[in-house]
BAFI-3210 file (N, C-alpha, C; in Angstrom, 3 decimals, decimal comma, padded with zeros to 6 digits):
// residues 314
n [1|2|3|4|5|6|7|8|9|10|11|12|13|14|15|16|17|18|19|20|21|22|23|24|25|26|27|28|29|30|31|32|33|34|35|36|37|38|39|40|41|42|43|44|45|46|47|48|49|50|51|52|53|54|55|56|57|58|59|60|61|62|63|64|65|66|67|68|69|70|71|72|73|74|75|76|77|78|79|80|81|82|83|84|85|86|87|88|89|90|91|92|93|94|95|96|97|98|99|100|101|102|103|104|105|106|107|108|109|110|111|112|113|114|115|116|117|118|119|120|121|122|123|124|125|126|127|128|129|130|131|132|133|134|135|136|137|138|139|140|141|142|143|144|145|146|147|148|149|150|151|152|153|154|155|156|157|158|159|160|161|162|163|164|165|166|167|168|169|170|171|172|173|174|175|176|177|178|179|180|181|182|183|184|185|186|187|188|189|190|191|192|193|194|195|196|197|198|199|200|201|202|203|204|205|206|207|208|209|210|211|212|213|214|215|216|217|218|219|220|221|222|223|224|225|226|227|228|229|230|231|232|233|234|235|236|237|238|239|240|241|242|243|244|245|246|247|248|249|250|251|252|253|254|255|256|257|258|259|260|261|262|263|264|265|266|267|268|269|270|271|272|273|274|275|276|277|278|279|280|281|282|283|284|285|286|287|288|289|290|291|292|293|294|295|296|297|298|299|300|301|302|303|304|305|306|307|308|309|310|311|312|313|314]
n.u [-080,899|-082,646|-085,505|-088,680|-090,407|-093,491|-095,704|-098,908|-101,326|-103,984|-107,089|-109,645|-108,666|-106,890|-108,685|-109,546|-107,264|-106,213|-107,220|-105,674|-103,070|-101,994|-101,421|-099,210|-097,407|-097,134|-095,611|-093,304|-093,119|-092,638|-095,016|-096,241|-098,467|-099,823|-100,404|-103,087|-105,823|-107,248|-105,460|-101,850|-099,371|-097,351|-094,810|-094,641|-094,790|-092,531|-090,599|-090,870|-091,204|-088,767|-087,805|-089,229|-090,206|-092,550|-095,743|-099,052|-101,501|-103,758|-105,768|-103,653|-101,145|-099,456|-097,205|-094,806|-092,459|-092,780|-092,695|-090,181|-088,567|-089,120|-088,187|-085,505|-084,724|-085,628|-087,951|-089,864|-092,263|-095,700|-099,145|-102,217|-104,860|-108,047|-110,176|-109,923|-107,414|-106,342|-104,690|-102,220|-099,102|-098,531|-096,896|-094,537|-093,903|-093,275|-091,051|-089,248|-088,791|-090,570|-092,803|-096,245|-099,736|-103,347|-106,540|-108,846|-112,411|-113,777|-115,556|-118,095|-120,750|-120,969|-120,501|-122,552|-124,757|-124,671|-124,964|-127,597|-128,903|-128,419|-129,828|-132,482|-132,522|-132,278|-134,609|-136,671|-136,015|-135,005|-132,745|-132,766|-135,179|-134,540|-132,465|-133,871|-135,647|-133,902|-132,151|-133,591|-136,014|-138,181|-140,931|-141,109|-142,825|-142,126|-143,192|-142,340|-140,504|-141,552|-139,854|-140,391|-140,592|-139,084|-136,335|-132,978|-129,803|-126,989|-123,715|-120,950|-120,170|-118,946|-117,956|-119,091|-121,072|-122,754|-123,775|-125,129|-127,071|-128,646|-129,891|-131,305|-133,073|-134,533|-136,049|-137,905|-137,091|-136,090|-133,200|-130,538|-127,514|-124,314|-121,407|-118,547|-117,369|-119,339|-120,933|-123,547|-124,827|-127,165|-128,331|-129,498|-132,237|-131,654|-131,026|-128,629|-126,690|-124,102|-122,854|-122,072|-123,208|-125,706|-129,207|-129,544|-131,424|-133,697|-133,402|-134,162|-132,533|-129,002|-126,409|-123,209|-120,641|-118,242|-114,723|-111,788|-110,181|-108,385|-110,488|-112,805|-112,592|-114,118|-116,407|-119,027|-119,842|-119,991|-120,951|-122,612|-124,719|-127,080|-128,453|-129,624|-132,421|-134,849|-134,621|-133,192|-131,657|-128,533|-126,025|-122,860|-120,637|-118,280|-115,506|-114,372|-113,410|-114,644|-116,882|-117,428|-117,405|-118,131|-120,024|-122,079|-122,784|-123,640|-125,855|-127,481|-127,964|-129,455|-131,642|-131,802|-130,690|-131,959|-130,929|-127,966|-126,050|-123,111|-120,402|-117,828|-115,383|-114,005|-111,900|-110,707|-110,669|-114,071|-114,174|-114,801|-115,838|-116,999|-119,182|-121,229|-122,284|-124,275|-126,767|-129,515|-130,723|-128,846|-126,707|-123,948|-121,071|-118,135|-116,121|-116,469|-117,771|-117,130|-116,618|-117,318|-117,383|-117,244|-116,351|-113,919|-112,425|-112,264|-110,922|-108,608|-107,284|-106,761|-105,084|-102,912|-101,964|-101,209|-099,198|-097,363|-096,743|-095,343|-093,134|-091,978|-092,721|-093,653]
n.v [041,834|044,910|045,565|045,726|048,726|050,367|052,871|054,250|056,228|056,505|057,672|056,203|053,568|054,129|054,816|052,402|051,237|049,867|047,324|046,196|046,236|043,859|042,251|043,431|043,352|040,589|039,826|041,143|043,803|047,257|049,635|052,747|055,252|057,809|061,224|062,303|064,029|064,317|064,330|064,074|066,562|067,209|068,100|067,204|064,435|063,925|064,376|062,299|059,770|058,549|057,065|054,716|051,383|050,537|051,821|052,549|054,091|056,832|059,337|060,869|062,978|061,140|061,808|062,297|063,716|063,075|060,253|059,894|060,928|059,084|056,691|057,240|056,793|054,330|053,328|050,827|049,737|050,422|050,709|051,655|052,378|051,429|052,431|054,655|056,109|058,445|060,087|058,944|058,494|056,128|055,509|056,839|055,446|052,915|053,632|054,295|051,894|050,943|048,682|048,664|049,046|049,134|048,685|047,508|047,522|047,207|048,689|049,011|048,435|049,772|052,535|052,891|052,538|054,932|056,801|056,260|056,908|059,654|060,433|059,925|061,611|064,172|064,172|064,106|066,056|065,570|066,060|068,835|069,180|067,896|069,575|071,978|071,292|070,548|072,777|075,167|074,904|074,307|072,906|071,781|070,970|070,235|069,677|066,657|064,788|062,165|059,100|057,086|056,437|058,638|060,049|059,156|060,313|058,512|058,779|057,187|053,813|051,711|049,391|050,696|052,284|050,310|049,097|051,265|051,617|049,304|049,829|052,184|051,254|049,481|051,262|051,925|053,744|055,292|054,643|056,210|055,655|057,088|056,450|055,944|053,483|051,669|048,527|046,515|044,126|042,933|042,430|044,407|046,634|049,229|052,404|053,292|056,147|057,005|059,308|061,973|065,347|064,394|064,240|064,954|066,780|065,444|064,340|063,921|063,592|063,714|061,539|061,163|058,892|058,619|058,037|060,134|061,512|062,730|062,992|063,136|065,252|068,139|067,551|068,141|071,325|074,931|075,417|073,218|073,645|075,128|073,073|071,334|069,757|071,884|072,401|070,136|067,596|066,923|064,509|063,611|061,092|060,309|061,664|064,839|066,929|066,163|067,605|070,998|073,238|075,915|075,979|074,552|076,327|078,517|077,341|076,704|079,251|080,388|078,743|076,675|074,328|072,339|071,280|069,906|066,980|066,182|064,118|064,481|066,964|069,758|070,957|069,714|069,535|070,899|074,337|076,969|079,283|078,493|078,844|077,025|076,416|078,214|077,361|075,917|073,428|071,742|068,852|067,672|065,611|063,978|062,980|060,203|057,964|055,264|054,364|052,139|049,982|047,301|047,366|048,734|046,964|044,778|045,829|046,882|044,618|043,407|045,336|045,294|042,653|042,645|044,580|043,395|041,179|042,352|043,227|040,917|039,644|037,069]
n.w [062,283|062,643|064,755|063,180|062,351|062,363|061,209|061,743|060,226|059,833|060,670|061,306|061,810|063,846|065,800|066,829|067,684|069,896|069,725|067,791|068,591|069,824|067,561|066,403|068,535|068,978|066,837|067,113|066,241|066,256|066,974|065,921|066,701|065,033|065,978|064,821|063,331|060,875|058,554|058,130|057,437|054,477|055,251|057,908|057,502|055,933|057,785|059,652|058,426|057,426|059,556|059,735|058,774|057,596|056,502|057,198|055,532|055,718|054,552|053,959|052,358|050,331|048,611|045,886|046,952|049,677|049,710|048,630|050,651|052,691|051,512|051,336|053,836|056,108|055,040|053,494|052,609|051,867|052,715|051,560|053,463|052,882|050,093|048,253|046,192|045,359|046,789|046,880|045,402|043,434|041,288|041,908|044,214|043,148|041,634|043,623|044,756|046,628|048,079|047,446|047,980|047,947|049,641|048,000|047,192|049,662|051,212|050,196|051,083|053,551|052,927|051,130|052,795|054,274|052,213|051,372|053,701|053,735|051,439|052,251|054,477|053,298|051,778|053,653|055,433|057,971|059,548|059,804|061,163|063,571|064,531|064,890|066,924|069,016|069,348|069,119|070,338|068,783|066,829|064,152|061,066|058,273|054,890|053,438|050,924|048,961|048,372|046,531|043,107|042,429|040,592|040,450|039,777|039,558|040,108|039,242|039,373|040,682|043,219|045,461|044,187|043,034|045,323|046,436|044,449|044,750|047,195|046,647|044,691|046,233|047,620|045,805|043,861|040,770|038,899|037,330|035,829|035,724|034,324|032,603|032,371|032,661|032,489|031,400|033,429|033,808|036,277|037,751|037,582|035,963|034,318|032,005|031,618|030,309|029,338|030,854|031,329|030,410|030,533|033,221|033,913|034,484|036,935|040,321|042,455|042,845|043,239|044,222|043,879|042,801|042,197|042,655|039,945|037,037|035,154|036,635|038,404|039,563|038,027|038,485|038,058|037,660|034,880|034,577|036,227|035,249|034,020|035,820|037,424|038,794|042,263|042,889|044,885|046,352|046,904|048,183|048,552|047,630|046,570|047,661|045,776|043,404|043,087|042,436|044,895|044,877|042,862|044,044|046,110|044,589|043,355|045,561|046,525|044,454|044,418|042,692|043,580|046,098|048,535|050,071|050,869|052,265|052,695|052,182|051,234|049,378|050,761|053,734|057,332|057,189|056,847|059,260|058,103|055,746|053,029|052,592|055,012|055,546|054,841|056,116|055,600|054,679|055,038|056,820|056,817|058,179|056,482|056,847|056,048|055,713|058,198|060,299|063,125|062,419|059,735|060,004|061,572|059,791|057,510|058,616|059,613|057,150|055,959|057,736|057,470|054,790|054,797|056,578|055,043|052,890|054,346|055,085|057,418|059,345]
ca.u [-081,786|-083,376|-086,952|-089,451|-091,201|-094,617|-096,499|-100,293|-101,853|-105,388|-107,908|-110,546|-107,886|-106,361|-109,773|-109,663|-105,903|-105,918|-107,582|-104,677|-101,736|-101,424|-100,913|-097,862|-096,560|-096,858|-094,625|-092,124|-093,116|-092,900|-096,139|-096,360|-099,786|-099,630|-101,416|-103,697|-107,286|-107,657|-104,257|-100,596|-098,893|-096,160|-093,630|-094,617|-094,504|-091,145|-089,740|-090,958|-091,232|-087,489|-087,532|-090,142|-090,130|-093,852|-096,684|-100,458|-101,850|-105,156|-105,927|-102,476|-100,514|-098,330|-096,721|-093,442|-091,469|-092,961|-092,200|-088,733|-087,971|-089,218|-087,325|-084,113|-084,460|-085,921|-089,264|-089,821|-093,585|-096,843|-100,481|-103,278|-106,018|-109,282|-110,405|-109,432|-105,962|-105,960|-103,683|-100,987|-098,380|-098,065|-095,797|-093,338|-093,574|-092,575|-089,748|-088,361|-088,652|-091,468|-093,990|-097,392|-101,040|-104,475|-107,455|-110,023|-113,653|-114,028|-116,487|-119,278|-122,006|-120,990|-120,674|-123,900|-125,708|-124,703|-125,539|-129,053|-129,299|-128,425|-130,950|-133,697|-132,432|-132,602|-135,997|-137,624|-135,496|-134,968|-131,663|-133,248|-136,188|-133,830|-131,765|-134,845|-136,172|-132,833|-131,479|-134,478|-137,281|-139,248|-141,674|-141,412|-143,415|-141,995|-143,631|-141,200|-140,546|-141,593|-138,772|-140,906|-140,723|-138,158|-135,223|-131,665|-128,610|-125,945|-122,472|-119,985|-120,853|-118,069|-118,501|-119,976|-122,224|-123,671|-124,469|-126,089|-128,181|-129,532|-130,682|-132,245|-134,118|-135,390|-136,960|-138,762|-136,614|-135,543|-131,765|-129,786|-126,098|-123,316|-120,094|-118,097|-116,952|-120,505|-121,290|-124,814|-124,758|-128,529|-128,803|-130,194|-133,064|-131,240|-130,817|-127,277|-126,445|-122,669|-122,364|-122,380|-124,347|-126,949|-130,356|-129,645|-132,616|-134,777|-133,015|-134,552|-131,358|-127,723|-125,610|-121,850|-119,797|-117,100|-113,385|-111,188|-109,130|-108,475|-111,752|-113,925|-112,389|-115,068|-117,357|-120,169|-119,297|-120,959|-121,654|-123,605|-125,805|-128,346|-129,097|-130,229|-133,848|-135,000|-134,875|-132,462|-130,918|-127,247|-125,291|-121,509|-119,893|-117,107|-114,381|-114,821|-113,164|-115,506|-117,859|-116,959|-118,271|-118,681|-121,229|-123,125|-123,217|-124,427|-127,133|-128,274|-128,354|-130,485|-132,764|-131,716|-130,423|-132,730|-130,059|-126,891|-125,510|-121,731|-119,488|-116,481|-115,316|-112,783|-110,908|-111,166|-112,069|-114,861|-113,815|-115,915|-116,413|-117,459|-120,512|-122,223|-122,872|-125,365|-128,025|-129,852|-131,190|-127,697|-126,220|-122,509|-120,363|-116,716|-115,368|-116,572|-118,775|-116,711|-116,163|-118,067|-116,452|-117,091|-115,522|-112,565|-111,743|-112,027|-109,937|-107,347|-106,614|-106,269|-103,950|-101,792|-101,414|-100,531|-097,949|-096,450|-096,279|-094,296|-091,967|-091,449|-093,006|-094,543]
ca.v [042,806|045,657|045,352|046,522|049,812|050,716|054,017|054,270|057,595|056,407|057,929|055,131|052,479|054,606|054,824|051,061|050,705|048,944|045,979|045,680|046,250|042,509|041,718|043,968|042,870|039,164|039,632|041,934|045,025|048,480|050,373|054,169|055,804|059,235|062,109|062,902|064,152|063,964|063,948|064,737|067,392|066,713|068,400|066,288|063,085|063,856|064,381|061,084|058,500|057,841|056,197|053,578|050,406|050,412|052,922|052,357|055,459|057,239|060,244|061,729|063,189|060,245|062,382|061,946|064,156|062,333|058,893|059,977|061,099|057,816|055,689|057,590|056,226|052,904|052,938|049,776|049,310|051,237|050,206|052,651|051,838|051,821|052,301|055,780|056,110|059,712|060,762|058,156|058,441|054,748|055,484|057,217|054,333|051,904|054,181|054,279|050,522|050,696|047,862|049,530|048,502|049,617|047,595|047,832|046,762|046,782|049,548|049,299|048,399|050,808|053,850|052,911|052,761|056,354|057,511|056,108|057,693|061,054|060,626|060,013|062,812|065,336|064,090|064,343|067,176|065,092|066,718|070,177|069,047|067,578|070,769|072,960|070,838|070,563|074,062|076,330|074,606|074,302|071,679|071,987|069,876|070,524|068,599|065,954|064,307|060,710|058,545|056,220|056,962|059,739|059,660|059,422|060,211|057,888|059,056|056,200|052,527|050,659|048,628|051,562|052,653|049,176|048,928|052,367|051,349|048,301|050,460|053,100|050,443|048,941|052,347|052,156|054,881|054,998|054,917|056,449|055,529|057,802|055,853|055,532|052,079|050,832|047,379|045,959|042,723|042,424|042,073|045,537|047,354|050,620|053,003|053,824|057,387|057,178|060,609|063,044|065,299|064,213|063,715|065,287|067,600|064,558|063,724|064,578|063,483|063,330|060,886|060,985|057,889|058,484|058,327|061,355|061,379|063,918|063,107|063,386|066,474|069,211|067,171|069,024|072,670|075,980|075,240|072,149|074,081|075,452|071,885|070,491|069,909|072,824|071,771|068,873|067,340|066,368|063,751|063,214|060,199|059,891|062,532|066,222|067,720|065,784|068,694|072,358|073,742|077,216|075,706|074,206|077,554|079,285|076,662|076,873|080,655|080,659|077,836|075,556|073,179|072,394|071,016|068,960|066,169|065,958|063,487|064,866|068,360|070,125|071,144|069,079|069,645|072,016|075,559|077,657|080,318|077,939|079,362|075,961|076,406|079,187|076,774|075,028|072,105|070,921|067,841|067,543|064,521|064,253|061,989|059,115|057,030|053,865|054,133|051,338|049,095|046,064|047,613|049,100|045,720|043,962|046,440|047,031|043,307|043,212|046,242|044,807|041,430|043,005|045,246|042,386|040,360|043,106|043,345|039,585|039,331|035,895]
ca.w [061,630|063,671|064,854|062,231|062,910|061,494|061,614|061,266|060,200|059,393|061,858|061,748|062,385|065,126|066,771|067,425|067,615|071,001|069,289|066,851|069,194|070,002|066,296|066,233|069,628|068,801|065,766|067,416|065,440|066,998|066,397|066,243|066,391|064,782|066,565|063,637|063,310|059,510|057,814|058,436|056,334|053,799|056,063|059,054|057,028|055,484|058,962|060,476|057,686|057,277|060,696|059,770|057,688|056,964|056,742|056,850|055,155|055,627|053,417|053,980|051,052|050,045|047,359|045,499|047,948|050,922|049,520|048,431|051,974|053,390|050,874|051,634|055,153|056,290|054,513|052,474|052,137|052,268|052,403|051,664|054,154|052,219|048,656|047,475|045,975|044,746|047,605|046,884|044,127|043,303|040,331|042,655|045,107|042,351|041,251|044,786|045,231|047,754|047,859|047,715|047,610|048,752|050,020|047,195|047,270|051,036|051,950|049,402|051,851|054,586|052,319|050,551|053,888|054,597|051,071|051,437|054,873|053,315|050,514|053,063|055,309|052,482|051,325|054,752|056,228|059,356|060,285|060,108|062,219|064,806|065,021|065,365|068,214|070,022|069,550|069,109|070,997|067,790|066,534|062,736|060,301|056,842|053,999|052,867|049,549|048,888|047,564|045,472|041,744|042,158|039,734|041,014|038,947|040,367|039,400|039,712|039,494|041,177|044,337|046,237|043,374|042,913|046,597|046,546|043,529|045,355|048,251|046,002|044,043|047,296|048,004|044,630|043,096|039,447|038,968|036,103|036,162|034,929|034,507|031,268|032,392|032,972|031,663|031,861|033,826|033,836|037,612|038,368|036,598|035,929|033,009|031,920|030,896|030,551|028,893|031,803|032,235|029,668|031,258|034,649|034,146|034,934|038,209|041,565|043,310|042,268|044,271|043,715|044,523|041,895|042,713|042,127|038,939|036,176|034,428|037,545|039,186|039,235|036,987|038,746|038,150|037,317|033,599|034,684|037,113|034,572|033,474|036,843|037,708|039,915|043,553|043,012|046,118|045,940|047,917|047,772|049,443|046,864|046,913|047,667|044,565|042,280|043,002|042,681|045,960|044,479|042,078|045,003|046,784|043,622|043,170|046,786|046,603|043,444|044,589|041,749|044,442|047,343|049,680|049,778|051,965|051,873|053,643|051,740|050,835|048,654|051,810|054,969|057,735|056,672|057,553|059,935|057,260|054,480|052,697|052,641|056,354|055,635|054,376|057,238|055,198|054,306|055,987|056,700|057,466|058,471|055,697|057,827|055,544|055,823|059,571|061,268|063,828|061,654|058,564|060,432|061,946|058,600|056,631|059,343|059,579|055,789|055,759|058,548|056,880|053,530|055,132|057,125|053,928|052,217|055,200|055,366|058,807|059,349]
c.u [-082,578|-084,860|-087,679|-090,288|-092,255|-095,343|-097,878|-100,797|-103,319|-106,310|-108,884|-109,806|-107,329|-107,431|-109,969|-108,294|-105,586|-106,269|-106,491|-103,272|-101,162|-100,855|-099,485|-096,921|-096,169|-095,766|-093,410|-091,996|-093,439|-093,960|-096,111|-097,721|-099,654|-100,736|-102,117|-105,210|-107,822|-106,457|-103,037|-100,166|-097,684|-094,915|-093,525|-094,227|-093,048|-090,180|-089,727|-090,788|-089,880|-087,164|-088,398|-089,957|-091,436|-094,777|-098,072|-101,069|-103,364|-105,356|-104,764|-101,874|-099,272|-097,775|-095,294|-092,410|-091,561|-092,371|-090,689|-088,020|-087,989|-088,254|-085,852|-083,713|-084,769|-087,147|-089,139|-091,180|-094,655|-098,135|-101,466|-104,501|-107,271|-109,200|-109,730|-107,918|-105,479|-104,885|-102,329|-100,369|-097,755|-096,909|-094,485|-092,918|-092,805|-091,176|-088,743|-088,210|-089,502|-092,585|-095,202|-098,672|-102,110|-105,341|-108,782|-111,235|-114,087|-115,129|-117,812|-120,551|-122,080|-121,222|-122,060|-124,964|-125,830|-125,293|-127,063|-129,620|-129,383|-129,569|-132,249|-133,692|-132,759|-134,071|-136,976|-137,182|-135,353|-133,866|-132,099|-134,280|-135,513|-133,148|-132,734|-135,401|-135,118|-132,368|-132,427|-135,830|-138,453|-139,946|-142,093|-142,000|-143,327|-142,528|-142,428|-141,422|-140,570|-140,470|-139,284|-141,095|-139,861|-136,953|-133,912|-130,607|-127,476|-124,632|-121,363|-120,686|-119,866|-118,742|-119,476|-121,234|-123,237|-124,462|-125,464|-127,306|-129,161|-130,438|-131,704|-133,392|-135,061|-136,385|-137,871|-138,381|-136,096|-134,095|-131,182|-128,307|-125,245|-121,949|-119,621|-117,660|-118,120|-120,684|-122,543|-124,654|-126,139|-129,079|-129,580|-130,971|-132,752|-131,117|-129,430|-127,257|-124,960|-122,137|-122,846|-122,251|-125,683|-128,038|-130,455|-130,852|-133,805|-134,541|-133,447|-133,410|-130,140|-126,877|-124,249|-121,109|-118,480|-115,780|-112,877|-110,062|-109,271|-109,816|-112,940|-113,775|-113,314|-115,995|-118,707|-119,599|-120,330|-121,658|-122,717|-124,870|-127,106|-129,107|-129,836|-131,723|-134,004|-135,367|-134,165|-131,763|-129,659|-126,540|-123,902|-120,863|-118,656|-115,873|-114,825|-114,612|-113,898|-116,545|-117,163|-117,894|-118,861|-119,948|-122,384|-123,675|-124,073|-125,800|-128,043|-128,796|-129,496|-131,742|-132,761|-131,454|-131,191|-131,822|-129,013|-126,526|-124,123|-120,967|-118,059|-116,526|-114,025|-111,629|-111,473|-110,177|-112,757|-114,589|-115,011|-116,573|-116,946|-118,914|-121,594|-122,934|-124,099|-126,729|-128,455|-130,338|-130,043|-127,308|-124,722|-122,006|-118,904|-115,795|-115,295|-117,468|-118,408|-116,486|-117,231|-117,069|-116,196|-116,146|-114,086|-111,780|-111,338|-110,883|-108,591|-106,581|-106,025|-105,029|-102,715|-101,146|-100,681|-099,202|-096,932|-095,903|-095,162|-092,999|-091,356|-091,634|-094,035|-095,524]
c.v [043,555|045,355|046,276|047,558|050,228|051,918|053,932|055,702|057,633|056,579|056,817|053,962|052,881|054,617|053,491|050,413|049,725|047,507|045,348|045,622|044,836|041,916|042,188|043,396|041,408|038,908|040,538|043,201|046,213|049,291|051,814|054,666|057,316|060,060|062,901|062,933|063,756|063,468|064,623|065,547|066,743|066,928|067,445|064,878|062,933|063,806|063,032|059,789|057,808|056,895|054,959|052,684|050,325|051,525|052,485|053,749|055,674|058,073|061,222|061,885|062,316|060,616|061,926|062,445|063,388|060,932|058,871|060,114|059,792|056,776|055,980|057,105|054,743|052,416|051,946|049,448|050,234|050,523|051,345|051,979|052,337|051,786|053,403|055,795|057,440|060,446|060,052|058,131|057,053|054,635|055,846|056,094|053,250|052,363|054,084|052,893|050,190|049,746|048,677|048,896|049,230|048,426|047,814|046,969|046,370|047,557|049,782|049,376|049,529|052,200|053,976|053,121|054,252|057,167|057,433|056,896|059,180|061,347|060,799|061,274|064,076|065,344|064,493|065,461|066,810|065,755|068,124|070,144|068,805|068,816|071,805|072,581|070,984|071,966|075,235|076,073|074,543|072,959|071,719|070,745|070,178|069,370|067,956|065,563|062,781|060,213|057,755|057,006|058,193|059,193|060,088|059,292|059,717|057,974|058,198|054,891|051,406|049,904|049,459|051,888|051,531|048,959|050,047|052,086|050,349|048,927|051,437|052,342|049,836|049,976|052,745|053,417|054,400|055,468|055,060|056,473|056,320|057,215|055,366|054,077|051,134|049,713|046,743|044,469|042,108|042,122|043,183|046,301|048,843|051,082|053,621|055,080|057,714|058,554|061,696|064,401|065,110|063,622|064,127|066,172|066,758|064,018|064,563|064,577|063,211|062,774|060,556|059,948|057,745|058,734|059,624|061,004|062,573|064,082|063,384|064,670|067,585|068,817|067,854|070,406|073,657|075,790|074,147|072,639|074,418|074,231|071,067|070,751|070,857|072,096|070,446|068,800|066,556|065,727|063,450|062,376|059,658|060,641|063,982|066,958|067,245|066,875|070,023|072,997|075,104|077,044|075,317|075,458|078,397|078,668|076,778|078,294|080,974|079,824|076,691|074,254|073,347|072,281|069,994|068,202|065,725|065,275|063,904|066,271|068,618|070,353|070,593|069,334|070,889|073,264|076,258|078,729|079,812|078,333|078,291|075,913|077,313|078,571|075,676|073,640|071,189|069,962|067,667|066,322|064,887|063,270|060,692|057,983|055,580|053,431|053,460|050,399|047,823|046,266|047,940|047,853|044,929|044,533|046,605|045,709|043,044|044,068|045,755|043,588|041,731|043,693|044,266|041,485|041,061|043,136|041,992|039,162|038,211|035,991]
c.w [062,694|063,622|063,894|062,966|061,894|062,072|060,967|061,348|059,792|060,588|062,243|062,386|063,744|066,203|067,468|067,603|068,738|070,635|068,425|067,447|069,382|068,720|066,032|067,292|069,437|067,764|065,939|066,604|066,340|066,273|066,871|065,788|066,238|065,430|065,463|063,777|061,943|058,709|058,430|057,220|055,675|054,656|057,248|058,623|056,603|056,660|059,678|059,698|057,533|058,427|060,766|058,547|056,910|057,382|056,296|056,745|055,224|054,372|053,334|052,586|050,883|048,680|047,061|046,523|049,260|050,797|049,295|049,763|052,747|052,849|051,107|053,025|055,162|055,531|053,360|051,873|052,675|051,892|052,598|052,260|053,442|050,708|047,855|047,371|045,413|045,538|047,602|045,487|043,980|042,300|041,025|043,595|044,357|041,974|042,404|045,408|046,438|047,325|048,285|047,211|048,409|049,122|049,291|047,523|048,663|051,748|051,227|050,212|052,862|054,000|051,706|051,623|054,194|053,453|051,093|052,609|054,507|052,349|051,301|053,916|054,541|052,076|052,420|055,709|057,704|060,178|060,714|061,232|063,564|065,384|065,571|066,733|069,302|070,373|069,722|069,765|070,050|067,680|065,066|062,077|058,802|056,000|053,330|051,426|049,594|047,989|046,369|044,180|041,469|041,388|040,374|039,924|039,818|039,600|039,993|039,984|039,766|042,300|045,160|045,447|043,234|044,204|046,849|045,667|044,124|046,411|047,679|045,354|045,073|047,791|046,846|043,865|041,738|039,415|037,564|036,467|035,175|035,251|033,141|031,207|032,644|031,952|032,248|032,167|033,987|035,204|038,286|037,296|036,596|034,493|032,991|031,075|031,018|030,177|029,849|031,093|031,526|030,558|032,711|034,945|034,597|036,349|039,409|042,578|042,425|043,397|043,672|044,552|043,768|042,614|042,105|041,160|037,997|035,465|035,338|038,349|038,661|038,085|037,208|039,002|037,627|035,962|033,627|035,396|036,385|034,070|034,526|036,950|038,891|041,208|043,737|044,364|045,757|047,126|047,359|048,865|048,735|047,324|046,750|046,363|043,321|042,037|043,275|043,706|045,628|043,654|042,992|045,678|045,847|043,418|044,380|046,887|045,647|043,642|043,602|042,494|045,739|048,555|049,267|051,048|051,545|052,995|053,353|051,163|050,068|049,616|053,107|056,097|057,141|057,507|058,160|059,088|055,933|054,227|052,726|053,985|056,481|055,357|055,337|056,847|054,784|055,429|055,751|057,453|057,626|057,755|056,510|057,343|055,740|057,262|060,427|061,932|063,027|060,474|058,947|060,839|060,707|057,764|057,331|059,375|058,195|055,539|056,517|057,890|055,563|053,812|055,686|056,025|053,164|053,013|055,573|056,806|058,840|060,508]
res [m|p|e|a|k|v|i|v|t|c|p|p|m|l|g|l|i|d|e|f|r|p|l|f|a|e|r|g|v|t|l|c|c|a|p|v|i|q|t|m|s|e|r|e|l|m|a|v|l|p|g|f|d|g|w|i|i|g|d|d|p|a|t|r|p|v|l|a|a|g|a|a|g|r|l|r|a|i|v|k|w|g|v|g|i|d|n|v|d|f|a|a|a|a|e|f|g|l|d|a|v|n|t|p|g|v|f|g|r|e|v|a|d|l|a|m|h|y|v|t|g|l|a|r|e|t|y|h|i|d|r|e|i|r|l|n|g|g|w|p|k|p|p|g|l|s|l|a|d|k|v|v|g|l|i|g|f|g|d|i|g|r|n|v|a|r|r|l|l|a|a|d|m|a|v|r|v|y|d|p|a|y|r|d|t|g|d|l|p|i|l|a|n|p|a|w|p|n|g|i|e|q|c|d|f|l|v|f|t|a|p|l|n|p|s|t|r|h|m|f|r|r|p|v|l|p|r|v|k|p|g|v|r|i|v|n|v|g|r|g|p|v|i|e|e|a|a|l|v|a|g|l|q|s|g|a|i|h|s|v|a|l|d|v|f|e|t|e|p|l|g|p|g|n|a|l|r|q|y|p|l|n|i|f|g|s|h|n|a|s|n|t|r|d|a|v|r|r|v|s|h|l|a|i|e|r|l|f|g|f|l|g|i|a]
***
């Protein structure tokens, strides 16, 4: 049987790949590290995947055509590194006989840390202050917003959402949860508002942790904008298309939205001409909320072991 070949296209894992090379070498597996910044294209993937037995996926388009191309060659198993699965056609994987899985429930604390960081950053305008000092020689002192007693609309209450709620509550904030699957377990003093967007006019912050699916795509859109509390601050650490960016721009332009902090966008990387860049109080991330060395090590080991299990590599 030929030596197994595995390709990795997940940027956080690739950033620490030297730590994982011995795991592949010890088991006689050839490792290919894709030259990727965010994702590979469908065309690129269709060209290379047939030559590999296994694939550890980042946010790449693991679509039906891509998986069909891989399965027509050597591809036998795929593992989606991380939580989000909106980029992987698992039904197609099953149809083509590919073993497939993700690594759920692994980043709740890390993503929640960044979400809380963004909430505080928007409230106190710390990013803006830093930029003014560094770039313009300024010494600004904008009046901030106290977190205590402010109301947060938390959209999504899975592993990430629960961890965000704990941090918000520790800051003495009031938390309203929007999640149709919410079940009260009695461990957190929150108010459930499962019918989005009822009650958002009371929210000083909206924090999105929701996954992307047909029911969440553009759940924040232009018709919702007139209902927000004037000056609301918005954070998204879920998936970019959960929010219609044109609605954000319209809200920022009118003043209905004070500022936004986005780790994810409808199109990534964020284009140089994106209108969101015009607003200096906004905070931008690089779809990097889960990327800590501790988390990358933990999840990469899990992804490797799951892939090796599928490939029958002891």
